[in-house]
N, C-alpha and C positions, 0 to 999 in steps of 0.2 A: 755406459760404464760410469760408476760413481767416482767422484773426485775425492781423494783422501782429505781428511780434515787438516787445516793449517796447524802448524806448530810454531807459535810465536816465541816460545821459550828457546827452542833450538835455533830458529830462523827468524830473528826479530825484524829483519828487513823485508823478507819475501814471504815468510810463512811456509816455504816449500821444503820438502824433505826428499830423500831418495824415492819414496813411494810415489810422489808426484811425478817424478821423471819416468818411472816405470809405467805408471798409468797413462801418461801422455804418449809415450812410445807405443803402447798397445792401442791407444785410441787412434793414433795416426795410421797404424798398420791395418787395423780393422776397417778403417774408413775407405781404404783403397781396394779392398777385396771385391766389391761389386764390379770393378772395372777391369778385372783380370780376364784374360782369354780362357777358353774352356779348359785347357791343359796348364794354365797358370804361367805361361812363358812370357807373356806381354801384359803390361798394365797400361791400358789406353785411357788416360784421364781426360776429362772434358776441359776445354779451354777455348779462348777466343780465336786461336789460330795455331797451326803447327809451327815448329821451329823450321829454320832453313834446311835442316837435315831430313825433314819429312816425317810423316806419321809413323812409319815403321820404326825409325830410329827413336822417335818419341816414346813408343811403347816399350822399347828396350830400356830407355832412360827411366821411365816410371818403375820398371821392374828392378833395375840395378840399384837405384838410389834408395828405394824402400827396402831392398834386400840388405843393404848396409845397415839400415836402422834395425832391422830384425836381427842381424848378426850381433850388433852391439847389445841389444836387449837380451838375447839368449846367452851370449858369452858372459855378460855381466852377471847372469843368474846361474852360471856354471852348468849350463845345459838345460835347466828347467824351462819348459816351454808350454805352459798350460793352455795357450791359445793355438798351439800347433803351427806357429809361424814357419818354422824351418821345413816342415813336411810339404807345405805349399810351394816353397821356393825350390826344394829338391825336385819336385815334379816339374816345375818350370825349367830348371836346368836341363833335364832330360829332353823335354819337348823342344826347347829353343835351339838346342845344339844338334838335333837329329838331322836336319837338312838346312843349315844356314844359307840364307839368301833366297830361299824359296818363297814365292808369293802366296802364302797361306795365312791362317789365323794364328800361327804359333812361332814360326821360324824367326830366329834373330837375323839381323843384317850381318853380313860378313865383316870381320875386322880388316880384311884386305882392301875393301873398296868403300867403306863408310867411315870417314874420319871420326865422327862422334862416337862410334863404337869403341874406339880406343879409350876415350874418356870413361865410358861405362865399364870397360874391361877392368879398369883400376878399382872401381867400387866393388865389382864382382869378386876380383881376386882378393881384395882386402877382407870382404865378408867371408869368403871361403877360408882364408887364413885364420880369422878369429874363431870360426866355428868348426874347425877341422874335425875334432873328435865326435861331433854330433851330426855332421852333415857329410863332409867330404869322405871321411873314412868309411861311411856306410853306403856310399853310392856304388852302383854296379860298375865293374871295371870298364865296360864299354862306354858308359856315360862319362866316367873320368877321362877316358882317352879323347872323347869328343870335346869335352870342355877344354882340355889342354890344347887340342888342335885349334879351337876357336880363339884361345888366348894368345897362342904363340906369335901371331903377327905383331902383337904389341911390343915384342922385343926388338923390333926394327927401330932405326933412328926416328925421332919424333917428327911428324909431318908439320908441326907448328913449333916455332922457335921461341917458346916461353915456358911457363910452368908445365906445359904438356910433357916435357921430358920426364917428369916424375910419375906419369901414368905408367910408362914402361918400367920404371924402377919398381913400382908397386906390384905389377904383374910378375916381374922377375923375382921379387922376394918370395911370393907365394910358390912359384914354380921351383925355386931352389929348395924350399921346405919339403916339397913333395918328391924331390929327386928327378924332376923332369927338366931336360935341357939345362943342366946345372952350369956347364961351361958358358953357354950362350947367355944364360941368365946373369951370370957373374959379369960378363962383358957389358951387358946392358946396364947393370947397376953402376959400374965404373964410368961408362960413357955418360950416363945421365947425370951423375953427380959432378962430373968434370964440367959439363956444359953449364949447369946451374952455378957452379963456382965462379964462372966468368962474371956473374951478375951480383956477386956479394960485394957490398960497398963498405962493410964494417958496422960496428955497433948494433948488430942484429938486423940490418936492413938489406934486402935484396931488391933489385929492379926486376920486374916481370918481363924479361927480354932485354934487347939492346936499347930500347927507348927507356926514358926515365918514368916508368909506370909504377907508381906506389899506391897501394890500395889494400883491401883485406886479403888479397891473394898472398901477401907476405905471410900472414898468420895461418890461413886455412889451406894453403898449398905448399908454399916454398919452405916453410918450417915443418908443416904437418907431416908430409910424406917422408922426408929423410929421417926425421927424429923417430917417428913411429916405426919405420922399417928397422932402424937400428935397435929399438927397444924390443920388437917382436923377434928379431934375429938373434938377440942376445949378443950383439956385436959391441963390446965395450969400447973398442978403439973408435968406432964410428960414432957412438953416442957421446964419447968424450970430445969429439970434434964438433958435432952439431948441437949437442945439448946446451953448451954455454952460449951459443948464438941465439937459441930459443929464449934462454933466460934474459939475454940482453934485449931482445925484441920485446919481450913481455914487460920489461922495465918501462918501455915507452907505451906499449899497446894498452896496458891497463888504464892509462889516462884517457883513453878514447871512449870510455863507458860512462854515460850519464848516471846520476843517482837513481833515475827512473828505470834503468836497465838498458837504455838504447845505446847501441854502438854508433859512432859517428858515421853518417851516411855519405861516404865519398867513394869514388871509384866506380867499378862496374859490378855486375852480378849481385846487386843488393837484394835481389829476391831470395838469396840464400839465408838471409836474416840471421837466425841464431847459430848458424855455422861459425859465427864470430866467437862463440864460446869454446870452439874446438882446441885452439892453441893454449888458452889458459888451463883447460883440463889436461892437455898433454904435458904441460909443465909440471903439474901435480903428479901425474902418472909416472913421470920419469925422474922427478926430483929436481928438474932444472927450471925453477921458477922463483921469482921474488915474492910471490903471494903466499900468505899463510893458508892452511887448508880451509879455514872458515871464510877467508876473503875470496878464495877461488870459487867456493860454492855460492857465495853471495853474488859474485859477478855472473856466474853461469845461470843461476836460477833467476836472477833479476832480468837477464837478457831473454830467457825463454818466456817468462811471464810477461815481459813488456810486449812481445809480439802476440802472444795468445790472448792477452787481455784487450788487444786493440784490433781484433778481427783478422788475424793472419789466416785463419781457416774459415771456409765458407759454411753454410748451414749443414752441408754433408760431411764436414770435418776434413775437407781437403785443403791443403796449402794452396794459396792463390799466387798469381803472378803480380807481386807488388811488395809494399813495405808493411803498412798496416793491413788494409785490404787491397783489392786489385788497384793497380796504378799503371796503365799501359805505357805512359812516357818513360817509365823506369826500365822497361824490358828490352833487352838486346834481341836482335833477330835470331841469335843462336839459341835462344831459350824457348822451350815449349812447355806444355802443361806439366810434365814430370820434373822439370828443372828445379823447382823450389825445394825438392827433397834432397838436394845437396846439404840442406840444413841438418840432415841426419848426423853429420860429423859432430854437431854440437852435443850429441849424446855420448861422446867418448868417455865422459866421467862415469858411465855405468860400468866400465871395466875396472874401476876402483872397487875393492871389496866393500861390502855394506858396513864393516866395522872400521873402515879407513877414517882417519880424522877429517877428511874432506866431507864425510857424511855425518860424523858424530860431534865435531867441534861446533860451537856456536858461530853463527855468521859474524863477520867483521866488516866494517865499512870500506867502501871503495875510496881510492885516492880523491875522487871528485867530491866526496862527502867529508873528507878530513881537513883539507886546507886548500886555499887558493894556490893555483899552480900556473906558472908560465914556463914552458919547457920546450926547447928546440929539439927536433929530431934531425940532427945535422946532415946525415947522408941523404935524407930525402928532401931536405929543404922545407920542412914543415915546422910549424910552431903551434903547440897545443896550449890552450888557455882554459882553465876550469875555475869555478867559483863554488866554495863550500856552502854559501848561503842558500843557493838554489840548486846545486848539483849539476849545473849546466856545463856542457863541453863545447868549445869552439876550436876549430882547426883551421889555421891560416896556412895557405898553400903558396909556397914560393919555390916549388921544385918538381911537382908531379905532373906528368903529361899523359895524354891518352896513348894507349898501347898501339893504336892505329892512326896516330895523328897525321901521318903523311898522306893518308888516303882521303882526307876530307878537308875542305876549307872551313868547315863549321867547328865551333868549340863543342866539346863534349861537356855537358853540365856536371858530370861526375868528376872531372879532372881540371877544368879550366877556371873554375871560380877562385877568387882570391881567398875565400873563407867558406867554411861549412860549419854547421852546428847540429847538435842532436835534437833540436826542436824547431828548426826552420828549413825552408827550401830543400833543394835548389829549384829554381824555376826552370821550365823547359819549353820547347817548342817556340811559337812566335812571341811569347811573353818576353819582356825585357829581362836580361840576365841580372840576377841578384849578385851582390858583392863583386861588382865588375867595374873596372875603369876603362872607359872607351873614348876614342875620338869620334866625333859625329861627322860623317861625310855624306852630304846630301840628305841629312836627317837620319842616316843609318849608322848604328853603332858598330865600330870595328870589333873584331874578335881579339882574343888574347893570344891564341896560338901557343906554341911551346914556351914554357917558362924556364929560363936559364938561371940557376941559382947564383946569387951574388953574395951569399954568406949568411951565417946564423951566429947568434951570440946570446948572452943572457938577456932574455926578454924581447928579442927581435929576430926577424928574418927578412931577407931581401932577395929580389930576383929582377931579371930584365926580360923584356919581350919586344917584338917588332910588329906593331899593329899595321903599319904601312911601309912600303919601300922607303928607305932613307929616314925612317922615324924610329927612335928607340925610346922606350919608357923604362925607367928604373923605379921599381916599386919597393916599398918597405912597410912592415908592420911592427910597431912597438906595442906591447901589451902589459897591463898591470891591473890586478884585480879584475873588474869587468870592463875597464877602459881599454880602448884600442886607438892608437894613432895610425892613420892610414896616409901614407905619403907617396906621391908619384912625381918624378922628375921627367918631363917630356922634352926630348932632345930632337931637334931637326924638323919640327912641324911648322908649317907656314903660320905667320902671324894671324891671329883671329880665328884659329881653328877651334870650334866648340869641343868641349870635353864634358863627360858625365861620369859621376861616381854614384853607384847605387849601394844600398845597405842590405840589411837582412830582410828576407821575405817572410813575413809573419802572418799567421792566420788569426781570425778573430779571437780564438780561445788560446792563442799562443803567448809567448813571452813579449815583453816590451822592448821595442827597438828604438834607437835614437841615432841621429846623424847630425853633426854640427860643423859648419864651415869654419876653418881656422885661417887658411892662407890660399889665395888664388881663386877661390870660388866666389860666386855671388852670394848675397845674404839669404836668399830664399831656399827653404827646404820644401820640396814638393813630394807628392806621394803618387806612385804608379800602381795601377791594378796589374797584378802579375799572375792571376789565375790559380789553378790547382797545383799544389806541390805534393810530395809524398806525405806531408803532414796534414793535408786536407785542402778544402776549397777556399776560394775567396782570399788568397794571399794579397798583401799590399807591401810595397817596397819603397822606402824613402830614397830621395834622389837629390844630388847637388849638381849644379852646372857652372861652368866657367869657360874662359877662352884663353888660348895661348898668347904669349907676348914675348917676342924675341926668340933667339935660337934655343933658349932653355927656360922652361917655365915650371915652377914648383907648385904643386897642389897638395894641401894638407887638410885633413878632416879628423875630427874626433867621432868615434862610434861607440855604441854600447848595445849589448843584448843582455837582458836580465829577466828573471822570473820573480825577483823580489817585489813585494807590494810597495807601491808609492815610492819608486826609486828617485834619488836626487837627480837633478838635471845633468845631462852628460857634460855640459860645459864646466861643471863644478868638479869633474873627476881629475882634471889635469890643467896646468898652466903651461902653455907652449910659447917659446920664443924662436923665431926663424931668423937665422943669421946666414945670408947667402943661401947655400943649399944644405946647411947644417941645422938640425933640430935640437933644441934644448928643452927637455920636458921635466917639469916638477909635478909629480903625482900628488894626489890628494893627501896621502899620508906623509908627505915631505921627502920621500926618496926621489932621486933624480936619474935621468938618462940622457944620453947624447948620441946622435947618429948623423954622420956626414953622408949625404946621398951620393956625393962624388966618390966616396971611398968608404962603403959601409963597414968594412972590417977594421977601420982605424980606431973605432970606439969613440 
């Protein structure tokens, strides 16, 4: 399929237009066709291994997630379907629901006994809702009855206590539209929204469950489903409630996108890649966004191009399990070959008419391209740092934990690092952890474990963790321009305990990282080989070492990550004075900051 020509007058940053989005959707959909079952009910994509739900569930997942992409493509074209996408999925609906649970080449797993089927039911219901005039309304009555029967168990309480509650909400919204089980569907909607409300922390941020799990699920699930449901239902009261929350989240979220289009790689399910564009598109679709139409398209097109230009699809045009190309350490056990197609959500912008300003206005720059920014996301305990000279994004983590942290003693590299960036790490597996402060016990580095927020403020964020019984570490990051001050106050460790601070894990063609000892560390800066990261092979990570002295020992370092050519030495970026446990910082431009590690919020 030919690629449309770039339009650098309309899209000076990416060159892409709506035609590129439509062509990309078609290309992705055509690529999966050879892997469909004879009656089109399952799409069994190749991959290194099945998910923990098994091959049958994976076949449903491949079907459901690509169906959502087909639905967005055809609904955005007001039913025009020159490639016959919906006809194939209509046939699959009939075959897959004929005898659910049967061990044949077509039957779907039952939603009553396969948990993952509940997830896929949401994509199927949303796709049916979007394409109702061109698919659902044309199905045979018996097929419609079978589909409703298959979807109905999703109205039960969620089997997983996190964003999964919104899968039932999404199924219920579609069933309400069709007049099926309307009372039960309404109860499911109310129950689901009530549960998610328990996790709303303000300023546009939800925790994904009772633990402090902050990641891209805030955007592509916890905001996506309630706001889109309210929009499709025409429920003004509901949209007035959830829409401003989406706008508040986008006020922060847009700062997580690099000038090159990359979203910050933190959290889990990063194989969903350009699903990160879903919430920005949704803000434009509903009017609840801080972005101008041209900036929204620039963000979304930049993100889609970022991944496609770096090998997100294999030679057969299939999305792989990884970030750029395949990257097994990134993949959770619940993911299978069809999982990456949750990225279909990123095509939500196709629902905007072709003459909408989001498609017709010139692209505008992202926040990371306009000015240096240091911005706390207070409810999440995160601090974002961007620099306009190189468009690079760094995210300092002082409050996000793994959603299953109680189940393992190991740190999750997507949640436990002190910092993430759009062009580095994180390291995984046996490699030393990047951006990590550890005590060394018998030569082994301690883990961070859950980070307890200790406050945020202009230019800083702080947290505490307990790496060993009876030992507490209070950590803080102060940022300005490209400079970072990293401070750690170690309390209760035995005298002479070795400690180690690592920096950014950079690949040979990546940005320049620097790490400089200021207080508590020895003078030497060493370099550790840290292997392959999602950015590529042969990463290396700078390292400082020191030892504790007395009941409380403060360690302070200056760090920097930049893609600027020939950057000034990191030591020139700030002058630091340490007074007890208080930091006094004078940045290179003459501005100052002060932080008391004993009481970070005191200023």
